[in-house]
DOBA-213299 format. One line per field, with one value per residue: x, y, z of N, C-alpha, C in turn; residue in three letters; residue number from 0. Coordinates in Angstrom, 3 decimals, padded with zeros to 6 digits, always signed. Example, Ala and Ser with C-alpha at 12.3 -4.5 7.8 and 13.67 -1.06 7.14 Angstrom:
BEGIN
n.px = +013.190 | +012.850
n.py = -005.690 | -002.250
n.pz = +007.800 | +007.080
ca.px = +012.300 | +013.670
ca.py = -004.500 | -001.060
ca.pz = +007.800 | +007.140
c.px = +013.200 | +012.900
c.py = -003.300 | +000.030
c.pz = +007.800 | +007.870
res = Ala | Ser
n = 0 | 1
This chain:
BEGIN
n.px = -018.402 | -020.457 | -023.232 | -023.686 | -022.206 | -023.687 | -026.157 | -025.406 | -024.643 | -027.089 | -028.467 | -026.929 | -027.137 | -029.770 | -031.148 | -031.243 | -030.005 | -028.217 | -026.665 | -025.490 | -023.883 | -022.139 | -020.850 | -019.682 | -020.729 | -023.211 | -026.732 | -028.327 | -026.623 | -026.495 | -029.197 | -029.516 | -027.764 | -029.074 | -031.460 | -030.561 | -029.666 | -032.045 | -033.387 | -031.742 | -032.057 | -034.676 | -036.545 | -039.130 | -038.872 | -036.589 | -036.349 | -037.126 | -035.067 | -032.855 | -033.534 | -033.487 | -030.816 | -029.554 | -030.541 | -029.494 | -026.846 | -025.358 | -024.919 | -024.096
n.py = -008.924 | -009.595 | -010.025 | -010.720 | -013.081 | -014.682 | -014.734 | -016.048 | -018.510 | -019.459 | -019.698 | -021.718 | -023.854 | -024.100 | -023.675 | -021.784 | -022.994 | -024.950 | -023.238 | -021.709 | -023.640 | -024.243 | -021.789 | -021.581 | -020.196 | -018.972 | -019.814 | -017.597 | -015.508 | -015.771 | -015.387 | -012.722 | -011.416 | -011.976 | -010.605 | -007.967 | -007.999 | -008.539 | -006.184 | -004.276 | -005.124 | -004.694 | -006.754 | -009.048 | -011.585 | -014.334 | -015.980 | -014.256 | -012.410 | -013.996 | -014.561 | -011.952 | -011.302 | -013.156 | -012.330 | -009.737 | -010.240 | -010.438 | -012.751 | -016.167
n.pz = -040.960 | -038.242 | -038.319 | -040.989 | -041.179 | -039.419 | -040.754 | -043.116 | -042.033 | -041.033 | -043.432 | -044.587 | -042.743 | -041.925 | -039.488 | -036.408 | -034.183 | -035.242 | -036.754 | -034.744 | -033.470 | -035.587 | -035.860 | -033.430 | -031.276 | -028.914 | -029.021 | -028.421 | -029.154 | -031.960 | -032.478 | -031.635 | -033.422 | -035.817 | -035.410 | -035.559 | -038.172 | -039.596 | -039.047 | -040.345 | -042.960 | -043.319 | -042.886 | -041.975 | -041.065 | -040.483 | -042.691 | -044.768 | -044.534 | -045.240 | -047.903 | -048.962 | -048.471 | -050.155 | -052.658 | -052.827 | -052.872 | -050.542 | -049.155 | -050.032
ca.px = -019.500 | -021.052 | -024.592 | -023.606 | -021.776 | -024.828 | -027.143 | -024.863 | -024.693 | -028.488 | -028.767 | -026.221 | -027.474 | -031.216 | -031.781 | -030.371 | -029.213 | -027.107 | -025.803 | -024.718 | -022.848 | -021.160 | -020.090 | -019.025 | -021.296 | -024.480 | -027.985 | -028.740 | -025.761 | -026.978 | -030.518 | -029.300 | -027.173 | -030.105 | -032.403 | -029.924 | -029.633 | -033.427 | -033.677 | -031.004 | -032.597 | -036.110 | -037.207 | -039.952 | -038.535 | -035.260 | -036.471 | -037.119 | -033.718 | -031.992 | -033.886 | -032.981 | -029.359 | -029.189 | -030.903 | -028.618 | -025.455 | -024.677 | -024.547 | -024.130
ca.py = -008.445 | -010.714 | -010.274 | -011.410 | -014.457 | -015.384 | -014.938 | -017.088 | -019.780 | -019.904 | -020.136 | -022.977 | -024.923 | -024.250 | -023.235 | -021.007 | -023.855 | -025.499 | -022.110 | -021.363 | -024.670 | -024.065 | -020.573 | -021.691 | -019.191 | -019.405 | -019.594 | -016.206 | -014.632 | -015.835 | -014.766 | -011.281 | -010.955 | -012.030 | -009.508 | -006.776 | -008.190 | -008.352 | -004.758 | -003.578 | -005.523 | -004.401 | -008.044 | -009.408 | -012.942 | -014.798 | -016.470 | -013.091 | -011.841 | -014.864 | -014.322 | -010.628 | -011.413 | -013.861 | -011.480 | -008.578 | -010.690 | -010.347 | -014.118 | -017.042
ca.pz = -040.137 | -037.509 | -038.786 | -042.273 | -040.901 | -038.824 | -041.813 | -043.989 | -041.305 | -041.014 | -044.795 | -044.818 | -041.802 | -041.844 | -038.242 | -035.538 | -033.306 | -036.023 | -037.117 | -033.545 | -033.299 | -036.661 | -035.602 | -032.127 | -030.373 | -028.331 | -029.754 | -028.172 | -029.947 | -033.343 | -032.477 | -031.542 | -034.673 | -036.849 | -035.164 | -036.119 | -039.626 | -040.081 | -038.961 | -041.399 | -044.257 | -043.273 | -043.053 | -040.817 | -040.644 | -040.869 | -044.066 | -045.649 | -044.472 | -046.045 | -049.306 | -049.316 | -048.497 | -051.390 | -053.798 | -052.868 | -052.946 | -049.247 | -048.819 | -051.208
c.px = -020.213 | -022.452 | -024.590 | -023.169 | -022.921 | -025.879 | -026.679 | -024.949 | -026.118 | -028.897 | -028.138 | -026.775 | -028.963 | -031.892 | -030.751 | -029.466 | -028.009 | -026.133 | -024.919 | -023.588 | -021.749 | -020.270 | -019.342 | -019.476 | -022.622 | -025.654 | -028.422 | -027.904 | -026.235 | -028.335 | -030.401 | -028.734 | -028.203 | -031.172 | -031.852 | -029.930 | -031.024 | -033.797 | -033.010 | -031.554 | -034.094 | -036.934 | -037.989 | -039.653 | -037.112 | -035.286 | -036.416 | -035.734 | -032.741 | -032.259 | -033.352 | -031.463 | -028.858 | -029.404 | -029.926 | -027.131 | -024.669 | -024.189 | -024.665 | -024.917
c.py = -009.650 | -011.047 | -011.062 | -012.855 | -015.272 | -015.690 | -016.046 | -018.453 | -020.320 | -020.396 | -021.503 | -024.132 | -025.055 | -023.847 | -022.541 | -021.888 | -024.435 | -024.410 | -021.722 | -022.356 | -024.478 | -022.847 | -020.621 | -020.631 | -019.708 | -019.106 | -018.137 | -015.214 | -014.596 | -015.150 | -013.239 | -010.716 | -010.968 | -010.952 | -008.211 | -006.835 | -007.969 | -006.884 | -003.988 | -003.897 | -005.258 | -005.656 | -008.379 | -010.815 | -013.281 | -015.299 | -015.327 | -012.443 | -012.665 | -014.626 | -012.977 | -010.641 | -012.109 | -012.973 | -010.310 | -008.948 | -010.577 | -011.708 | -014.967 | -018.299
c.pz = -039.513 | -037.992 | -040.093 | -042.077 | -040.311 | -039.881 | -042.756 | -043.308 | -041.242 | -042.397 | -045.069 | -043.988 | -041.510 | -040.552 | -037.357 | -034.690 | -034.045 | -036.436 | -035.936 | -033.316 | -034.338 | -036.419 | -034.276 | -031.145 | -029.839 | -029.269 | -029.636 | -028.972 | -031.392 | -033.451 | -032.468 | -032.841 | -035.805 | -036.655 | -035.754 | -037.644 | -040.219 | -040.070 | -040.098 | -042.785 | -044.366 | -043.546 | -041.793 | -040.304 | -041.078 | -042.309 | -045.059 | -045.668 | -045.302 | -047.528 | -049.779 | -049.414 | -049.748 | -052.610 | -053.945 | -052.877 | -051.650 | -048.777 | -050.084 | -050.926
res = Met | Ala | Glu | Thr | Arg | Ala | Leu | Gln | Ala | Val | Ala | Asp | His | Gly | Cys | Leu | Gln | Arg | Ala | Ala | Val | Ala | Leu | Gly | Val | Ser | Tyr | Lys | Thr | Val | Glu | Ser | Gln | Leu | Met | Ala | Cys | Arg | Ser | Lys | Leu | Asp | Ser | Ile | Ser | Thr | Thr | Gln | Ala | Val | Ala | Thr | Gly | Leu | Arg | Glu | Gly | Leu | Ile | Thr
n = 0 | 1 | 2 | 3 | 4 | 5 | 6 | 7 | 8 | 9 | 10 | 11 | 12 | 13 | 14 | 15 | 16 | 17 | 18 | 19 | 20 | 21 | 22 | 23 | 24 | 25 | 26 | 27 | 28 | 29 | 30 | 31 | 32 | 33 | 34 | 35 | 36 | 37 | 38 | 39 | 40 | 41 | 42 | 43 | 44 | 45 | 46 | 47 | 48 | 49 | 50 | 51 | 52 | 53 | 54 | 55 | 56 | 57 | 58 | 59
């Protein structure tokens, strides 16, 4: 799932720009995927989404 890959990349690289480079996609693509991910996880921020993803075992 693209949203999970984007969330994992942000967790690994610390920011959207580095995550986009690592994934080989644009910043806007990662931003869009994280917006969808935040919505699905009912998170108000990327940090909260990463924490929720870690807690629920969606990312490592």
